[in-house]
MARMI-633235 format. One record per residue (C-alpha): x negated, y negated, z. Coordinates in steps of 0.2 Angstrom, whole numbers, padded with zeros to 4 digits, always signed. Layout:
MARMI-633235
XYZ
...
END
This chain:
MARMI-633235
+0537-0477-0397
+0532-0475-0379
+0515-0471-0373
+0510-0453-0374
+0497-0440-0368
+0486-0431-0380
+0496-0415-0376
+0512-0423-0380
+0505-0430-0396
+0498-0413-0402
+0515-0405-0397
+0524-0417-0408
+0513-0413-0423
+0517-0395-0421
+0536-0399-0421
+0533-0410-0437
+0524-0395-0445
+0539-0384-0441
+0551-0397-0449
+0540-0396-0464
+0542-0378-0466
+0561-0380-0466
+0562-0395-0478
+0548-0390-0491
+0560-0381-0503
+0574-0393-0506
+0575-0397-0525
+0585-0413-0530
+0596-0413-0545
+0595-0428-0557
+0611-0436-0550
+0608-0431-0532
+0606-0445-0519
+0589-0446-0511
+0590-0447-0492
+0578-0460-0485
+0571-0464-0468
+0563-0482-0466
+0548-0484-0454
+0545-0503-0451
+0559-0515-0455
+0551-0532-0452
+0547-0545-0466
+0541-0534-0480
+0551-0519-0474
+0566-0529-0475
+0562-0534-0493
+0558-0516-0498
+0574-0511-0490
+0584-0523-0501
+0575-0515-0517
+0580-0498-0512
+0598-0503-0507
+0600-0509-0526
+0597-0490-0531
+0614-0481-0532
+0606-0464-0528
+0596-0470-0513
+0604-0466-0496
+0596-0473-0481
+0600-0461-0467
+0588-0467-0453
+0578-0482-0448
+0564-0484-0436
+0555-0499-0428
+0547-0502-0411
+0555-0520-0411
+0574-0517-0408
+0580-0533-0416
+0573-0527-0433
+0582-0510-0430
+0599-0519-0427
+0597-0531-0442
+0593-0517-0454
+0607-0505-0448
+0619-0519-0450
+0613-0523-0468
+0614-0504-0473
+0631-0503-0466
+0632-0484-0465
+0627-0481-0447
+0609-0474-0451
+0601-0465-0436
+0590-0477-0426
+0573-0472-0419
+0559-0481-0410
+0547-0466-0412
+0543-0462-0431
+0539-0444-0426
+0557-0441-0421
+0563-0447-0438
+0551-0435-0447
+0559-0421-0437
+0575-0424-0446
+0579-0409-0458
+0591-0419-0469
+0578-0431-0475
+0569-0431-0492
+0557-0446-0491
+0551-0460-0480
+0547-0478-0484
+0533-0484-0473
+0531-0503-0471
+0522-0504-0455
+0505-0514-0452
+0490-0508-0461
+0482-0499-0446
+0497-0487-0445
+0498-0482-0463
+0486-0467-0463
+0494-0458-0448
+0512-0460-0453
+0509-0455-0471
+0499-0440-0466
+0512-0435-0453
+0526-0437-0466
+0517-0426-0479
+0514-0413-0465
+0533-0414-0462
+0537-0411-0480
+0543-0428-0484
+0539-0438-0499
+0531-0455-0496
+0533-0473-0502
+0519-0483-0492
+0516-0501-0493
+0500-0509-0498
+0486-0509-0494
+0485-0491-0493
+0473-0490-0478
+0463-0500-0466
+0447-0491-0471
+0440-0481-0485
+0440-0464-0475
+0458-0466-0470
+0463-0468-0489
+0454-0453-0494
+0462-0442-0480
+0479-0449-0486
+0476-0444-0504
+0470-0426-0499
+0486-0424-0488
+0497-0429-0502
+0488-0416-0513
+0488-0403-0500
+0506-0404-0496
+0512-0407-0514
+0520-0423-0510
+0526-0437-0521
+0518-0453-0515
+0520-0471-0521
+0509-0485-0515
+0517-0503-0514
+0507-0511-0528
+0523-0514-0537
+0516-0523-0552
+0512-0506-0559
+0531-0504-0562
+0533-0520-0571
+0535-0519-0590
+0527-0536-0592
+0511-0531-0582
+0511-0515-0592
+0511-0524-0608
+0497-0536-0602
+0486-0521-0596
+0489-0512-0612
+0485-0527-0623
+0469-0531-0614
+0463-0513-0613
+0467-0511-0631
+0454-0525-0635
+0467-0539-0637
+0456-0552-0631
+0440-0543-0636
+0427-0538-0623
+0432-0544-0606
+0416-0552-0598
+0425-0560-0583
+0441-0558-0574
+0446-0569-0560
+0460-0570-0547
+0465-0582-0534
+0474-0584-0517
+0476-0602-0513
+0485-0607-0497
+0482-0623-0487
+0483-0619-0469
+0474-0634-0462
+0475-0640-0448
+0485-0628-0437
+0485-0612-0447
+0493-0598-0437
+0491-0607-0421
+0481-0604-0406
+0493-0597-0392
+0487-0589-0376
+0489-0570-0373
+0506-0567-0365
+0520-0554-0362
+0528-0547-0378
+0545-0553-0382
+0560-0542-0376
+0563-0527-0387
+0545-0525-0393
+0535-0510-0388
+0517-0518-0389
+0508-0502-0384
+0516-0493-0398
+0513-0507-0410
+0494-0507-0407
+0494-0488-0409
+0477-0482-0414
+0469-0499-0414
+0458-0505-0399
+0469-0508-0383
+0473-0527-0381
+0485-0539-0374
+0499-0546-0384
+0496-0562-0393
+0509-0571-0403
+0497-0573-0417
+0492-0555-0418
+0510-0547-0418
+0523-0545-0432
+0519-0554-0448
+0503-0563-0443
+0493-0547-0439
+0486-0550-0457
+0474-0563-0449
+0465-0550-0438
+0453-0536-0442
+0460-0523-0430
+0476-0522-0440
+0472-0528-0457
+0458-0533-0470
+0464-0551-0472
+0470-0559-0488
+0458-0550-0499
+0467-0533-0495
+0484-0541-0492
+0486-0551-0509
+0469-0547-0517
+0474-0528-0519
+0488-0533-0530
+0477-0543-0541
+0462-0530-0541
+0475-0516-0545
+0481-0526-0561
+0463-0530-0566
+0457-0512-0564
+0472-0506-0574
+0468-0519-0588
+0449-0515-0588
+0452-0496-0588
+0441-0493-0573
+0446-0488-0556
+0431-0493-0546
+0417-0506-0547
+0398-0502-0547
+0393-0516-0535
+0400-0530-0524
+0395-0545-0514
+0404-0558-0505
+0402-0575-0495
+0414-0585-0485
+0420-0589-0468
+0430-0601-0457
+0426-0617-0467
+0441-0628-0466
+0440-0632-0447
+0457-0624-0444
+0462-0624-0426
+0469-0606-0424
+0463-0589-0417
+0461-0580-0433
+0447-0568-0437
+0448-0567-0456
+0440-0581-0467
+0450-0596-0474
+0437-0597-0488
+0431-0582-0497
+0422-0578-0514
+0420-0560-0519
+0411-0554-0535
+0412-0536-0541
+0403-0528-0556
+0411-0515-0567
+0404-0502-0579
+0399-0511-0595
+0394-0527-0585
+0411-0535-0583
+0412-0547-0568
+0428-0549-0557
+0430-0562-0544
+0442-0565-0530
+0443-0583-0524
+0452-0587-0508
+0454-0606-0505
+0460-0616-0491
+0466-0631-0502
+0480-0641-0509
+0491-0633-0522
+0481-0639-0537
+0481-0627-0552
+0473-0610-0546
+0462-0610-0562
+0453-0625-0569
+0463-0623-0585
+0480-0615-0580
+0490-0612-0564
+0489-0593-0563
+0485-0578-0552
+0475-0569-0565
+0463-0575-0578
+0454-0563-0591
+0440-0571-0602
+0436-0561-0617
+0426-0563-0633
+0441-0567-0643
+0452-0577-0631
+0458-0579-0614
+0474-0572-0605
+0482-0581-0590
+0494-0571-0580
+0507-0574-0566
+0521-0564-0558
+0533-0571-0571
+0523-0570-0587
+0507-0571-0596
+0499-0582-0610
+0485-0578-0622
+0475-0592-0629
+0464-0589-0644
+0446-0594-0644
+0445-0612-0649
+0435-0615-0665
+0427-0632-0664
+0410-0640-0668
+0398-0641-0654
+0394-0659-0651
+0378-0654-0642
+0368-0641-0653
+0355-0631-0642
+0337-0634-0647
+0327-0618-0648
+0309-0617-0643
+0304-0618-0661
+0315-0634-0663
+0327-0625-0674
+0345-0629-0670
+0358-0616-0665
+0374-0623-0671
+0388-0616-0660
+0401-0622-0671
+0397-0610-0685
+0414-0603-0686
+0423-0620-0689
+0435-0618-0703
+0439-0599-0699
+0455-0593-0692
+0456-0588-0674
+0451-0570-0671
+0468-0567-0662
+0485-0575-0662
+0492-0584-0647
+0504-0574-0637
+0517-0576-0623
+0527-0564-0613
+0539-0566-0598
+0544-0555-0584
+0558-0555-0571
+0547-0558-0556
+0556-0544-0547
+0544-0529-0547
+0549-0521-0531
+0566-0514-0537
+0558-0506-0552
+0545-0499-0541
+0558-0491-0529
+0567-0484-0545
+0551-0476-0551
+0548-0468-0534
+0566-0461-0533
+0564-0454-0551
+0548-0445-0546
+0555-0438-0530
+0567-0429-0542
+0555-0425-0556
+0540-0421-0545
+0529-0432-0558
+0516-0444-0552
+0522-0461-0548
+0516-0477-0557
+0505-0481-0541
+0501-0464-0535
+0490-0461-0520
+0474-0459-0529
+0477-0475-0539
+0482-0485-0523
+0467-0478-0514
+0455-0484-0527
+0462-0501-0528
+0463-0503-0509
+0445-0497-0508
+0439-0511-0520
+0446-0524-0508
+0439-0515-0492
+0422-0515-0500
+0423-0534-0501
+0425-0535-0482
+0410-0524-0479
+0400-0534-0491
+0405-0550-0481
+0401-0542-0464
+0384-0536-0470
+0380-0551-0481
+0374-0539-0494
+0375-0534-0512
+0382-0517-0511
+0379-0503-0524
+0394-0492-0524
+0395-0473-0530
+0413-0471-0533
+0413-0452-0535
+0404-0449-0518
+0413-0465-0510
+0397-0470-0503
+0386-0486-0503
+0369-0481-0510
+0358-0495-0505
+0364-0500-0487
+0365-0486-0474
+0373-0497-0461
+0387-0502-0473
+0392-0484-0474
+0396-0484-0456
+0410-0497-0460
+0419-0485-0471
+0428-0478-0456
+0432-0483-0438
+0436-0474-0421
+0454-0472-0416
+0458-0474-0397
+0464-0460-0387
+0475-0450-0389
+0476-0454-0408
+0464-0444-0419
+0456-0450-0435
+0462-0440-0449
+0450-0426-0455
END
């Protein structure tokens, strides 16, 4: 996408709106193919493309990326001569297009999703939904206003195994959940993502278009393509990249879509020699209605078990037992009923025997479940079905926004070094006015922050 003036940008939006008027009223039959345009084709975009190509009723008719090698690679994989674009707005003008799949860096999700809705296209958009909370709310309102189907790429929502896990916990399977924990462990010491100098972008990469609404800056090998996730202008770091998957599952299992409070500590602790901005070590704690605590732990460490007890991504501690979860299965471990070797002495010198249940049966049965590990293909399938039925997707825009907001609040708590109290209905911090200023950011000219 080439650099443009404000007049050109506004004119393009008018063209998109005209295209929307022409495409709003196409109703798909149950067996009809869904015509898709892909925006963003690198790394995750390539993985999502694979998931859609598995679906017999998905027809990829257009591809778009500001890095030409990605366009060429995707077109060859698709094999049906999809129309190639560098400017996503030209793709949105296509009349013979039902939906778009957005796999661009986080800082582009809001504009591209909203413009797609205005053009009358349904939207599959990768996680995290947005770079800031205000963007996410604007995206949700655009989906509603234009009556679009939207699927957010928190693909565990389309896994039967994760659905079973969430239903089991929410139904009281391990009793009251007092603590839920999740983990992201990756040893990046000593070189991390590297520390290269600024340079010219590689041939075929439109760096000006890649930066888009973010602050103007020179190309740096660490900031572009996959590694943008280590820089706050383009991403929220690993708490929004991987943490949003975990927090989405935890909120699903707890039956809540927002915390009441959050705090976080962390930083660059591991003496990694790179030019990142995000922490290599982070600990976040959220409080949920009813008092349940949820933690996200980001370690720069060797590949020891993520939990002190099991190798897992998710850990739910309940009053009747514990559930350990991974992408390929979960295990329920009943509460161990054993005598306490060290009775607690009360102030009156009366003993509280913690082993009072010795001899009883466990309150729940041990349980195991397995999953395929491939959750993207079912997520793509659900989106296509909803494009045809006009039903809510498994990870609809509101759900994706709430899960993304939870992780974005972690970064705000870290930056302000505060315990933040959160009003989820008003989407405001109630005890820290400066924190509310971080719920949005300013786009650079000619891009306009969505109203």
